[in-house]
C-alpha positions as CSV (number, residue, x, y, z in Angstrom):
1,M,-5.7,14.4,-10.3
2,F,-7.5,12.0,-8.0
3,I,-4.3,10.7,-6.6
4,A,-3.1,14.3,-6.1
5,I,-6.2,15.1,-4.1
6,I,-5.8,12.0,-1.9
7,K,-2.2,13.0,-1.2
8,S,-3.3,16.5,-0.3
9,L,-5.8,15.1,2.2
10,R,-2.7,13.4,3.9
11,P,-4.6,10.2,5.1
12,R,-1.4,9.1,6.9
13,Q,-1.8,12.0,9.3
14,W,-5.3,10.9,10.2
15,I,-3.7,8.5,12.7
16,K,-3.7,11.5,15.1
17,N,-7.5,11.4,15.0
18,L,-7.5,8.0,16.6
19,I,-7.2,9.9,19.9
20,V,-11.0,10.3,19.7
21,F,-11.2,6.7,20.8
22,A,-9.3,7.3,24.0
23,P,-12.3,8.4,26.2
24,L,-14.2,5.3,25.0
25,V,-11.3,3.0,25.8
26,F,-10.5,4.4,29.2
27,A,-14.2,4.5,30.1
28,G,-14.3,0.7,29.6
29,K,-16.9,1.0,26.9
30,L,-14.9,-0.2,23.9
31,F,-17.3,-3.1,23.2
32,D,-20.4,-1.0,23.5
33,L,-21.4,-1.1,19.8
34,T,-23.6,1.9,19.8
35,K,-20.9,4.1,21.4
36,F,-18.2,2.6,19.3
37,S,-20.1,3.3,16.1
38,D,-20.7,6.9,17.2
39,V,-17.0,7.5,17.9
40,A,-16.1,5.8,14.6
41,V,-18.3,8.2,12.8
42,A,-16.7,11.1,14.7
43,F,-13.3,9.8,13.6
44,I,-14.4,9.7,10.0
45,L,-15.9,13.2,10.1
46,L,-12.9,14.6,11.9
47,S,-10.5,12.9,9.4
48,L,-12.4,14.4,6.4
49,M,-12.4,17.8,8.1
50,S,-8.7,17.6,8.9
51,G,-8.1,16.6,5.3
52,A,-9.9,19.7,4.1
53,V,-7.9,21.8,6.5
54,Y,-4.6,20.3,5.2
55,I,-5.7,21.4,1.7
56,M,-6.5,24.9,3.0
57,N,-3.2,25.1,4.7
58,D,-1.3,23.9,1.6
59,I,-3.1,26.6,-0.5
60,A,-2.2,29.3,2.0
61,D,1.4,27.9,2.3
62,R,2.1,27.1,-1.3
63,K,4.6,30.0,-1.8
64,R,6.4,29.1,1.4
65,D,6.4,25.4,0.7
66,V,8.3,25.8,-2.6
67,L,11.2,26.9,-0.3
68,H,11.2,23.6,1.6
69,P,13.2,20.7,0.2
70,R,10.4,18.2,0.7
71,K,7.2,20.2,1.0
72,R,7.8,21.7,-2.5
73,L,6.9,18.3,-3.9
74,R,3.4,18.5,-2.4
75,P,0.7,18.5,-5.1
76,I,-0.4,22.1,-4.6
77,A,3.0,23.6,-4.1
78,S,4.4,21.7,-7.2
79,G,1.4,22.8,-9.3
80,I,0.2,19.2,-9.9
81,L,-3.1,20.0,-8.2
82,P,-4.6,23.4,-9.3
83,V,-5.6,25.7,-6.5
84,R,-9.1,26.0,-7.8
85,V,-9.7,22.2,-7.8
86,A,-8.1,22.0,-4.3
87,A,-10.2,24.8,-2.9
88,T,-13.4,23.3,-4.4
89,T,-12.5,19.9,-2.8
90,A,-11.9,21.4,0.6
91,A,-15.2,23.4,0.4
92,L,-17.2,20.3,-0.5
93,L,-15.7,18.2,2.3
94,L,-16.4,20.9,4.9
95,V,-20.0,21.3,3.8
96,G,-20.4,17.6,3.8
97,V,-18.9,17.2,7.3
98,F,-21.0,20.0,8.9
99,A,-24.1,18.8,7.1
100,A,-23.7,15.2,8.4
101,A,-22.8,16.5,11.9
102,S,-25.9,18.7,11.9
103,L,-28.2,15.9,10.9
104,F,-26.9,13.0,12.9
105,Y,-24.4,14.3,15.5
106,P,-25.3,17.8,16.5
107,R,-23.5,17.5,19.8
108,L,-20.2,17.4,17.8
109,L,-20.9,20.8,16.2
110,P,-19.3,23.0,18.9
111,V,-16.0,21.0,18.7
112,F,-16.0,21.0,14.9
113,G,-16.8,24.7,14.9
114,I,-14.0,25.6,17.2
115,Y,-11.6,23.3,15.2
116,F,-12.6,24.9,12.0
117,I,-12.4,28.5,13.3
118,L,-8.9,27.9,14.7
119,Q,-7.5,26.7,11.3
120,P,-7.7,30.0,9.3
121,L,-6.7,31.9,12.4
122,Y,-3.6,29.7,12.6
123,S,-2.8,29.7,8.9
124,Y,-3.0,33.5,8.5
125,K,-2.0,34.8,11.9
126,L,-1.3,32.6,14.9
127,R,1.3,30.4,13.1
128,N,3.6,33.5,13.0
129,I,3.5,34.1,16.7
130,A,6.1,32.1,18.7
131,V,4.7,29.8,21.4
132,V,1.1,30.7,20.4
133,D,1.6,28.6,17.2
134,V,2.7,25.6,19.2
135,M,-0.2,25.9,21.8
136,T,-2.8,26.3,19.0
137,I,-1.7,23.0,17.4
138,A,-1.6,21.3,20.8
139,S,-5.1,22.5,21.5
140,G,-6.2,20.6,18.4
141,F,-5.3,17.3,20.2
142,V,-7.5,18.3,23.1
143,L,-10.4,19.1,20.8
144,R,-10.1,15.6,19.4
145,I,-10.4,14.2,22.9
146,Y,-13.6,16.3,23.5
147,A,-15.0,15.0,20.2
148,G,-14.5,11.5,21.5
149,M,-16.1,12.4,24.8
150,L,-19.1,14.0,23.2
151,A,-19.6,11.2,20.6
152,A,-19.5,8.4,23.2
153,D,-21.1,10.5,26.0
154,V,-18.4,9.3,28.5
155,P,-16.2,11.3,30.9
156,F,-12.5,11.5,30.6
157,S,-9.9,12.2,33.3
158,A,-8.6,15.8,33.5
159,W,-5.2,14.3,34.1
160,L,-5.2,12.5,30.7
161,I,-6.5,15.7,29.0
162,A,-3.4,17.4,30.4
163,V,-1.2,14.6,29.2
164,I,-2.7,14.8,25.7
165,F,-2.1,18.6,25.6
166,L,1.5,18.2,26.7
167,L,2.0,15.4,24.2
168,G,0.8,17.8,21.5
169,L,3.3,20.5,22.7
170,F,6.1,17.9,22.7
171,L,5.4,16.8,19.2
172,V,5.1,20.4,17.8
173,F,8.3,21.5,19.6
174,A,10.0,18.6,17.9
175,K,8.6,19.6,14.5
176,R,9.8,23.2,15.0
177,R,13.3,21.9,15.9
178,Q,13.3,19.8,12.7
179,E,12.3,22.8,10.6
180,I,15.1,24.9,12.1
181,A,17.5,22.0,11.4
182,V,16.5,21.9,7.8
183,F,16.8,25.7,7.3
184,G,20.1,25.7,9.0
185,S,21.6,24.7,5.7
186,P,23.3,27.5,3.9
187,N,21.9,26.2,0.6
188,L,18.3,26.9,1.6
189,A,16.2,30.0,1.9
190,S,16.1,31.6,5.3
191,S,13.7,30.2,7.9
192,S,11.9,33.6,8.2
193,Q,10.7,33.2,4.6
194,Y,9.2,29.8,5.4
195,R,7.7,30.5,8.8
196,N,8.1,33.8,10.7
197,S,7.8,32.3,14.1
198,L,11.0,30.2,13.4
199,T,13.1,33.4,13.8
200,H,12.1,33.5,17.5
201,Y,13.1,29.9,18.1
202,N,16.5,28.3,18.5
203,I,17.5,24.7,18.9
204,P,18.8,24.9,22.5
205,W,15.5,26.5,23.7
206,L,13.4,24.0,21.8
207,D,15.5,21.2,23.3
208,E,14.7,22.6,26.8
209,M,11.0,22.9,26.0
210,M,10.9,19.3,24.8
211,G,12.6,18.2,28.0
212,V,10.1,20.1,30.1
213,S,7.1,18.7,28.1
214,A,8.5,15.2,28.3
215,A,9.0,15.4,32.1
216,A,5.5,16.8,32.6
217,I,4.0,14.1,30.5
218,I,5.6,11.3,32.5
219,V,4.9,12.9,35.9
220,I,1.2,13.7,35.2
221,Y,0.6,10.3,33.6
222,I,2.0,8.5,36.7
223,I,-0.1,10.7,38.9
224,Y,-3.2,9.7,36.9
225,T,-2.4,6.0,37.2
226,L,-2.1,6.3,40.9
227,S,-5.0,8.6,41.5
228,S,-7.7,7.4,43.9
229,S,-10.4,7.7,41.2
230,A,-8.5,5.5,38.7
231,V,-7.6,2.9,41.3
232,A,-11.1,2.8,42.7
233,R,-12.7,2.5,39.2
234,L,-10.4,-0.3,38.1
235,G,-10.1,-2.0,41.5
236,T,-6.3,-2.3,41.0
237,D,-3.2,-0.1,40.7
238,M,-1.9,-2.2,37.7
239,L,-2.4,0.8,35.4
240,F,0.7,2.3,37.0
241,Y,2.9,-0.2,35.2
242,S,1.8,1.2,31.8
243,S,4.0,4.2,32.6
244,I,7.0,2.0,31.7
245,F,5.8,2.1,28.0
246,V,5.2,5.9,28.2
247,I,8.6,6.5,29.6
248,F,10.3,4.3,27.0
249,G,8.3,5.9,24.2
250,I,9.2,9.5,25.3
251,F,12.9,8.6,25.8
252,R,13.1,6.7,22.5
253,Y,11.5,9.7,20.7
254,L,14.0,12.1,22.3
255,Y,16.8,9.8,21.2
256,H,15.8,10.3,17.6
257,I,15.0,14.0,17.7
258,K,18.6,15.1,17.4
259,G,19.3,12.7,14.5
260,D,20.1,13.9,11.1
261,K,17.4,11.8,9.4
262,L,14.3,12.8,11.3
263,P,11.3,12.7,9.0
264,D,9.7,15.9,7.7
265,N,6.8,15.3,10.1
266,P,8.2,13.9,13.4
267,I,5.1,11.7,13.9
268,D,6.2,9.7,10.9
269,L,9.0,8.4,13.1
270,V,6.6,6.0,14.6
271,F,6.4,4.1,11.3
272,K,10.2,4.2,10.8
273,D,11.3,2.9,14.2
274,P,10.3,-0.7,14.9
275,A,11.1,-0.3,18.6
276,L,8.9,2.8,19.0
277,L,6.1,1.1,17.0
278,A,6.4,-2.0,19.2
279,D,6.3,0.1,22.3
280,I,3.0,1.7,21.2
281,V,1.5,-1.7,20.4
282,L,2.6,-3.1,23.7
283,Y,1.2,-0.1,25.5
284,G,-2.1,-0.6,23.8
285,A,-2.2,-4.3,24.6
286,F,-1.3,-3.7,28.3
287,I,-4.0,-1.0,28.6
288,F,-6.5,-3.4,27.0
289,W,-5.5,-6.2,29.5
290,V,-5.8,-3.9,32.5
291,L,-9.1,-2.4,31.5
292,Y,-10.9,-5.3,29.9
293,I,-9.4,-8.6,31.0
294,N,-7.7,-8.2,34.4
């Protein structure tokens, strides 16, 4: 039972919550122990909240998930984890997160509140509206950024917020493409039974949207690295060269998107492609060098 609960929390997906550290890193405050500890706590609380949300989504989606070749194996969809136990776990986690935030980090409550309100709206309504479903998920990435900003009490470039939002769009468009590819098989239930919004999407349109999102990410990121504020703050334009890693990462991801073996969750591709993982590590190392050593 315990293992089933842990799986339902999807700790591997918590990697997305590491975005909360971005404002701290780009503000040059990574080694400020007080701010770092505040952001670390925000990361933990956000991860526990997102875990509870995953459970809530799995409860709401359990009848749809049984139609999916891989999601039907999830603990709740497969019946390994009873709905009552799952719902109790989610409720306890949410109460604990909001209680901790109220006592120690009240400035995070607005972000946590918005994030929590969006989830049932998404699960029961917004997820079935084409484009709105994608933008709702992408907004979750932006909320993570604001959580990091509020926790560390540091500013963050509007250019980078735009990049994060577009990256969220790009990843969700990729996921929708993968879902359509899966349900394109004649041996599976129709996509409309799994997710209503999929009936409004098609692979050519999603490919186009991924292309638009990818181009916008690259252009806006380059603009940020060459902006007068960034150059003045760092005293160098070396940040511009980090765009090489961004471009490679986007192109490498697009290279895999049309493959037949794309993971159920496209973000898992990071762990399956050594070149993509190396690119992310090198990007992080280069950013660290520019901001903290150079």
